[in-house]
A tleap script that builds the chain and sets N, CA, C and O, in Angstrom:
source leaprc.protein.ff14SB
mol = sequence {
  NALA LYS ALA ALA ARG ILE ALA ALA ILE ASN
  ALA GLU CYS ARG ALA ARG LEU LEU ALA ARG
  TYR GLY SER ALA GLU GLU GLN VAL SER ARG
  ALA ILE GLY VAL TYR GLY ALA GLN GLU GLN
  ALA ASP MET GLN THR GLY ILE ALA ALA THR
  ILE ASP ALA SER ASN THR ALA SER ASN ALA
  VAL LEU ALA ALA THR GLY ILE ALA ALA VAL
  GLU ALA VAL THR VAL THR TRP PRO ALA CILE
}
set mol.1.N position { 0.768 -1.207 0.021 }
set mol.1.CA position { 0.032 0.061 -0.026 }
set mol.1.C position { 0.936 1.250 0.005 }
set mol.1.O position { 0.689 2.213 -0.721 }
set mol.2.N position { 2.010 1.238 0.836 }
set mol.2.CA position { 2.810 2.346 0.846 }
set mol.2.C position { 3.573 2.665 -0.439 }
set mol.2.O position { 3.767 3.822 -0.812 }
set mol.3.N position { 4.012 1.540 -1.123 }
set mol.3.CA position { 4.615 1.707 -2.421 }
set mol.3.C position { 3.696 2.203 -3.589 }
set mol.3.O position { 4.154 2.895 -4.498 }
set mol.4.N position { 2.393 1.827 -3.530 }
set mol.4.CA position { 1.479 2.282 -4.446 }
set mol.4.C position { 1.084 3.726 -4.232 }
set mol.4.O position { 0.860 4.475 -5.183 }
set mol.5.N position { 0.994 4.139 -2.860 }
set mol.5.CA position { 0.577 5.557 -2.708 }
set mol.5.C position { 1.677 6.459 -3.005 }
set mol.5.O position { 1.433 7.563 -3.493 }
set mol.6.N position { 2.955 6.061 -2.737 }
set mol.6.CA position { 4.150 6.816 -3.127 }
set mol.6.C position { 4.209 6.933 -4.622 }
set mol.6.O position { 4.423 8.048 -5.096 }
set mol.7.N position { 4.036 5.869 -5.438 }
set mol.7.CA position { 3.945 6.021 -6.774 }
set mol.7.C position { 2.888 6.909 -7.318 }
set mol.7.O position { 3.116 7.616 -8.300 }
set mol.8.N position { 1.777 6.897 -6.735 }
set mol.8.CA position { 0.726 7.798 -7.150 }
set mol.8.C position { 1.077 9.222 -6.831 }
set mol.8.O position { 0.730 10.133 -7.583 }
set mol.9.N position { 1.761 9.434 -5.723 }
set mol.9.CA position { 2.127 10.958 -5.378 }
set mol.9.C position { 3.156 11.379 -6.392 }
set mol.9.O position { 3.117 12.511 -6.873 }
set mol.10.N position { 4.146 10.435 -6.756 }
set mol.10.CA position { 5.174 10.789 -7.662 }
set mol.10.C position { 4.597 11.016 -9.136 }
set mol.10.O position { 5.088 11.822 -9.926 }
set mol.11.N position { 3.659 10.325 -9.365 }
set mol.11.CA position { 3.049 10.413 -10.712 }
set mol.11.C position { 2.316 11.834 -10.864 }
set mol.11.O position { 2.432 12.535 -11.869 }
set mol.12.N position { 1.538 12.174 -9.726 }
set mol.12.CA position { 0.893 13.435 -9.752 }
set mol.12.C position { 1.799 14.656 -9.718 }
set mol.12.O position { 1.512 15.671 -10.352 }
set mol.13.N position { 2.888 14.551 -8.979 }
set mol.13.CA position { 3.871 15.524 -9.050 }
set mol.13.C position { 4.495 15.747 -10.410 }
set mol.13.O position { 4.729 16.866 -10.865 }
set mol.14.N position { 4.743 14.627 -11.017 }
set mol.14.CA position { 5.312 14.803 -12.418 }
set mol.14.C position { 4.281 15.431 -13.356 }
set mol.14.O position { 4.634 16.315 -14.137 }
set mol.15.N position { 3.054 15.014 -13.303 }
set mol.15.CA position { 1.973 15.510 -14.162 }
set mol.15.C position { 1.780 17.014 -13.947 }
set mol.15.O position { 1.633 17.777 -14.901 }
set mol.16.N position { 1.785 17.444 -12.604 }
set mol.16.CA position { 1.615 18.811 -12.427 }
set mol.16.C position { 2.778 19.673 -12.970 }
set mol.16.O position { 2.580 20.779 -13.474 }
set mol.17.N position { 3.955 19.133 -12.849 }
set mol.17.CA position { 5.187 19.913 -13.361 }
set mol.17.C position { 5.074 20.062 -14.850 }
set mol.17.O position { 5.212 21.145 -15.419 }
set mol.18.N position { 4.811 18.898 -15.472 }
set mol.18.CA position { 4.688 18.972 -17.001 }
set mol.18.C position { 3.531 19.736 -17.406 }
set mol.18.O position { 3.619 20.439 -18.413 }
set mol.19.N position { 2.486 19.684 -16.761 }
set mol.19.CA position { 1.299 20.527 -17.192 }
set mol.19.C position { 1.653 22.067 -17.020 }
set mol.19.O position { 1.171 22.914 -17.773 }
set mol.20.N position { 2.469 22.358 -16.053 }
set mol.20.CA position { 2.739 23.994 -15.964 }
set mol.20.C position { 3.943 24.294 -16.736 }
set mol.20.O position { 3.985 25.342 -17.381 }
set mol.21.N position { 5.040 23.385 -16.733 }
set mol.21.CA position { 6.317 23.844 -17.301 }
set mol.21.C position { 6.652 23.200 -18.661 }
set mol.21.O position { 7.659 23.549 -19.277 }
set mol.22.N position { 5.792 22.244 -19.135 }
set mol.22.CA position { 5.990 21.633 -20.387 }
set mol.22.C position { 6.991 20.531 -20.331 }
set mol.22.O position { 7.455 20.165 -19.251 }
set mol.23.N position { 7.354 19.962 -21.529 }
set mol.23.CA position { 8.156 18.946 -21.756 }
set mol.23.C position { 9.584 19.239 -21.148 }
set mol.23.O position { 9.881 20.368 -20.759 }
set mol.24.N position { 10.410 18.222 -21.087 }
set mol.24.CA position { 11.774 18.427 -20.615 }
set mol.24.C position { 12.531 19.426 -21.508 }
set mol.24.O position { 13.328 20.217 -21.004 }
set mol.25.N position { 12.279 19.394 -22.878 }
set mol.25.CA position { 12.901 20.342 -23.663 }
set mol.25.C position { 12.475 21.793 -23.383 }
set mol.25.O position { 13.288 22.712 -23.482 }
set mol.26.N position { 11.151 21.998 -23.022 }
set mol.26.CA position { 10.690 23.315 -22.827 }
set mol.26.C position { 11.166 23.829 -21.483 }
set mol.26.O position { 11.396 25.019 -21.267 }
set mol.27.N position { 11.302 22.835 -20.575 }
set mol.27.CA position { 11.858 23.266 -19.199 }
set mol.27.C position { 13.363 23.643 -19.312 }
set mol.27.O position { 13.858 24.490 -18.568 }
set mol.28.N position { 14.056 23.005 -20.240 }
set mol.28.CA position { 15.498 23.427 -20.482 }
set mol.28.C position { 15.467 24.819 -20.957 }
set mol.28.O position { 16.263 25.606 -20.445 }
set mol.29.N position { 14.612 25.253 -21.915 }
set mol.29.CA position { 14.473 26.663 -22.335 }
set mol.29.C position { 14.126 27.565 -21.230 }
set mol.29.O position { 14.638 28.683 -21.165 }
set mol.30.N position { 13.292 27.145 -20.365 }
set mol.30.CA position { 12.831 28.069 -19.237 }
set mol.30.C position { 13.961 28.236 -18.383 }
set mol.30.O position { 14.220 29.344 -17.916 }
set mol.31.N position { 14.737 27.110 -18.111 }
set mol.31.CA position { 15.839 27.091 -17.227 }
set mol.31.C position { 16.934 28.060 -17.615 }
set mol.31.O position { 17.536 28.740 -16.784 }
set mol.32.N position { 17.168 28.093 -18.946 }
set mol.32.CA position { 18.304 29.046 -19.456 }
set mol.32.C position { 17.883 30.422 -19.751 }
set mol.32.O position { 18.684 31.252 -20.183 }
set mol.33.N position { 16.525 30.710 -19.507 }
set mol.33.CA position { 16.085 32.086 -19.481 }
set mol.33.C position { 15.463 32.550 -20.774 }
set mol.33.O position { 15.215 33.740 -20.969 }
set mol.34.N position { 15.183 31.485 -21.765 }
set mol.34.CA position { 14.538 31.891 -22.890 }
set mol.34.C position { 13.208 32.527 -22.713 }
set mol.34.O position { 12.869 33.431 -23.477 }
set mol.35.N position { 12.410 32.105 -21.733 }
set mol.35.CA position { 11.116 32.784 -21.508 }
set mol.35.C position { 11.265 33.892 -20.608 }
set mol.35.O position { 10.236 34.429 -20.199 }
set mol.36.N position { 12.364 34.310 -20.244 }
set mol.36.CA position { 12.554 35.562 -19.425 }
set mol.36.C position { 12.920 35.146 -17.949 }
set mol.36.O position { 12.595 34.081 -17.426 }
set mol.37.N position { 13.626 36.126 -17.381 }
set mol.37.CA position { 14.244 35.880 -15.998 }
set mol.37.C position { 13.115 35.545 -15.040 }
set mol.37.O position { 13.311 34.712 -14.155 }
set mol.38.N position { 11.938 36.153 -15.174 }
set mol.38.CA position { 10.903 35.922 -14.121 }
set mol.38.C position { 10.372 34.599 -14.212 }
set mol.38.O position { 10.110 33.956 -13.196 }
set mol.39.N position { 10.196 34.147 -15.374 }
set mol.39.CA position { 9.711 32.690 -15.651 }
set mol.39.C position { 10.729 31.748 -15.194 }
set mol.39.O position { 10.403 30.673 -14.690 }
set mol.40.N position { 11.997 32.114 -15.351 }
set mol.40.CA position { 13.006 31.198 -14.936 }
set mol.40.C position { 13.109 30.998 -13.483 }
set mol.40.O position { 13.307 29.884 -12.998 }
set mol.41.N position { 12.972 32.101 -12.762 }
set mol.41.CA position { 12.872 32.106 -11.251 }
set mol.41.C position { 11.665 31.381 -10.746 }
set mol.41.O position { 11.712 30.595 -9.800 }
set mol.42.N position { 10.534 31.688 -11.445 }
set mol.42.CA position { 9.308 31.092 -11.053 }
set mol.42.C position { 9.267 29.522 -11.211 }
set mol.42.O position { 8.711 28.801 -10.383 }
set mol.43.N position { 9.848 29.089 -12.252 }
set mol.43.CA position { 10.064 27.739 -12.496 }
set mol.43.C position { 10.896 27.084 -11.415 }
set mol.43.O position { 10.512 26.035 -10.896 }
set mol.44.N position { 12.031 27.676 -11.059 }
set mol.44.CA position { 12.922 27.098 -10.158 }
set mol.44.C position { 12.112 27.069 -8.647 }
set mol.44.O position { 12.233 26.068 -7.941 }
set mol.45.N position { 11.469 27.964 -8.300 }
set mol.45.CA position { 10.756 28.049 -7.073 }
set mol.45.C position { 9.555 27.057 -7.151 }
set mol.45.O position { 9.325 26.287 -6.219 }
set mol.46.N position { 8.805 27.089 -8.266 }
set mol.46.CA position { 7.778 26.172 -8.405 }
set mol.46.C position { 8.053 24.693 -8.350 }
set mol.46.O position { 7.329 23.887 -7.765 }
set mol.47.N position { 9.188 24.391 -9.025 }
set mol.47.CA position { 9.640 22.932 -8.997 }
set mol.47.C position { 9.997 22.460 -7.633 }
set mol.47.O position { 9.586 21.397 -7.167 }
set mol.48.N position { 10.796 23.309 -7.001 }
set mol.48.CA position { 11.213 23.063 -5.718 }
set mol.48.C position { 10.116 22.922 -4.697 }
set mol.48.O position { 10.155 22.033 -3.845 }
set mol.49.N position { 9.143 23.790 -4.779 }
set mol.49.CA position { 7.962 23.623 -3.771 }
set mol.49.C position { 7.097 22.393 -4.111 }
set mol.49.O position { 6.505 21.776 -3.226 }
set mol.50.N position { 7.039 22.067 -5.353 }
set mol.50.CA position { 6.247 20.966 -5.771 }
set mol.50.C position { 6.846 19.641 -5.289 }
set mol.50.O position { 6.153 18.752 -4.794 }
set mol.51.N position { 8.184 19.557 -5.462 }
set mol.51.CA position { 8.911 18.416 -5.098 }
set mol.51.C position { 8.921 18.308 -3.528 }
set mol.51.O position { 8.749 17.226 -2.967 }
set mol.52.N position { 9.126 19.462 -2.863 }
set mol.52.CA position { 8.979 19.453 -1.366 }
set mol.52.C position { 7.553 18.875 -0.888 }
set mol.52.O position { 7.435 18.042 0.011 }
set mol.53.N position { 6.611 19.372 -1.532 }
set mol.53.CA position { 5.206 18.846 -1.139 }
set mol.53.C position { 5.126 17.241 -1.415 }
set mol.53.O position { 4.550 16.501 -0.619 }
set mol.54.N position { 5.684 16.809 -2.483 }
set mol.54.CA position { 5.684 15.380 -2.770 }
set mol.54.C position { 6.547 14.612 -1.813 }
set mol.54.O position { 6.143 13.501 -1.467 }
set mol.55.N position { 7.663 15.055 -1.351 }
set mol.55.CA position { 8.525 14.462 -0.483 }
set mol.55.C position { 8.020 14.499 0.864 }
set mol.55.O position { 8.274 13.558 1.616 }
set mol.56.N position { 7.274 15.564 1.286 }
set mol.56.CA position { 6.605 15.557 2.664 }
set mol.56.C position { 5.494 14.517 2.767 }
set mol.56.O position { 5.346 13.820 3.771 }
set mol.57.N position { 4.700 14.440 1.658 }
set mol.57.CA position { 3.649 13.417 1.712 }
set mol.57.C position { 4.172 11.975 1.669 }
set mol.57.O position { 3.650 11.085 2.340 }
set mol.58.N position { 5.333 11.754 0.772 }
set mol.58.CA position { 5.859 10.416 0.775 }
set mol.58.C position { 6.446 10.075 2.123 }
set mol.58.O position { 6.327 8.924 2.543 }
set mol.59.N position { 7.076 11.004 2.832 }
set mol.59.CA position { 7.530 10.729 4.136 }
set mol.59.C position { 6.421 10.355 5.083 }
set mol.59.O position { 6.569 9.490 5.946 }
set mol.60.N position { 5.288 11.038 4.897 }
set mol.60.CA position { 4.159 10.809 5.808 }
set mol.60.C position { 3.577 9.396 5.546 }
set mol.60.O position { 3.129 8.700 6.457 }
set mol.61.N position { 3.610 9.026 4.278 }
set mol.61.CA position { 3.184 7.575 3.934 }
set mol.61.C position { 4.200 6.530 4.494 }
set mol.61.O position { 3.779 5.461 4.935 }
set mol.62.N position { 5.574 6.833 4.483 }
set mol.62.CA position { 6.400 5.846 5.014 }
set mol.62.C position { 6.259 5.724 6.552 }
set mol.62.O position { 6.484 4.664 7.136 }
set mol.63.N position { 5.877 6.854 7.175 }
set mol.63.CA position { 5.798 6.886 8.685 }
set mol.63.C position { 4.414 6.284 9.134 }
set mol.63.O position { 4.253 5.891 10.289 }
set mol.64.N position { 3.423 6.224 8.184 }
set mol.64.CA position { 2.116 5.795 8.517 }
set mol.64.C position { 2.131 4.266 8.974 }
set mol.64.O position { 2.896 3.425 8.501 }
set mol.65.N position { 1.168 4.026 9.970 }
set mol.65.CA position { 1.080 2.685 10.447 }
set mol.65.C position { -0.305 2.237 10.098 }
set mol.65.O position { -1.290 2.695 10.678 }
set mol.66.N position { -0.378 1.347 9.157 }
set mol.66.CA position { -1.660 0.756 8.649 }
set mol.66.C position { -2.109 1.316 7.355 }
set mol.66.O position { -1.656 2.384 6.943 }
set mol.67.N position { -3.043 0.580 6.661 }
set mol.67.CA position { -3.366 0.909 5.448 }
set mol.67.C position { -4.290 2.175 5.417 }
set mol.67.O position { -4.235 2.999 4.504 }
set mol.68.N position { -5.196 2.271 6.550 }
set mol.68.CA position { -6.032 3.489 6.580 }
set mol.68.C position { -5.171 4.789 6.727 }
set mol.68.O position { -5.541 5.816 6.158 }
set mol.69.N position { -4.084 4.763 7.443 }
set mol.69.CA position { -3.261 5.796 7.734 }
set mol.69.C position { -2.461 6.132 6.310 }
set mol.69.O position { -2.221 7.298 5.995 }
set mol.70.N position { -2.129 5.169 5.603 }
set mol.70.CA position { -1.546 5.435 4.331 }
set mol.70.C position { -2.456 6.088 3.416 }
set mol.70.O position { -2.092 7.061 2.757 }
set mol.71.N position { -3.726 5.558 3.334 }
set mol.71.CA position { -4.689 6.245 2.449 }
set mol.71.C position { -5.167 7.566 2.865 }
set mol.71.O position { -5.769 8.280 2.064 }
set mol.72.N position { -4.927 7.945 4.110 }
set mol.72.CA position { -5.358 9.183 4.572 }
set mol.72.C position { -4.364 10.354 4.365 }
set mol.72.O position { -4.639 11.523 4.634 }
set mol.73.N position { -3.181 9.927 3.860 }
set mol.73.CA position { -2.183 11.046 3.587 }
set mol.73.C position { -2.711 11.811 2.448 }
set mol.73.O position { -3.195 11.213 1.488 }
set mol.74.N position { -2.648 13.113 2.491 }
set mol.74.CA position { -2.930 13.946 1.395 }
set mol.74.C position { -1.659 14.830 1.213 }
set mol.74.O position { -0.765 14.978 2.047 }
set mol.75.N position { -1.734 15.368 0.025 }
set mol.75.CA position { -0.569 16.235 -0.424 }
set mol.75.C position { -1.098 17.722 -0.561 }
set mol.75.O position { -2.128 17.957 -1.192 }
set mol.76.N position { -0.391 18.669 0.024 }
set mol.76.CA position { -0.643 20.138 -0.154 }
set mol.76.C position { 0.138 20.673 -1.169 }
set mol.76.O position { 1.283 21.089 -0.993 }
set mol.77.N position { -0.563 20.672 -2.419 }
set mol.77.CA position { 0.328 21.025 -3.557 }
set mol.77.C position { 0.374 22.581 -3.638 }
set mol.77.O position { -0.634 23.253 -3.420 }
set mol.78.N position { 1.474 23.083 -3.932 }
set mol.78.CA position { 1.532 24.603 -4.103 }
set mol.78.C position { 0.927 25.091 -5.488 }
set mol.78.O position { 0.871 24.425 -6.522 }
set mol.79.N position { 0.516 26.307 -5.305 }
set mol.79.CA position { 0.098 26.972 -6.567 }
set mol.79.C position { 1.262 27.248 -7.499 }
set mol.79.O position { 2.151 28.015 -7.130 }
set mol.80.N position { 1.299 26.714 -8.585 }
set mol.80.CA position { 2.461 27.051 -9.460 }
set mol.80.C position { 2.037 27.630 -10.791 }
set mol.80.O position { 2.885 27.957 -11.620 }
savepdb mol mol.pdb
quit
């Protein structure tokens, strides 16, 4: 149950980042400033916050005792 929940959290994390920042190629363009300095900074902040939220939830899953506790873990996703 823990592995499945963490896999679902990771999948949602990836989907959110791809939806906001595009494919890996587009993210490279954003990272080098093609879309402007503000978008570059926003992406760095957004990715870090999204991964932090995913990691926090995954850690809660790992610490959970019992299937009900695993299923009760929610992720507080940042607005990106």
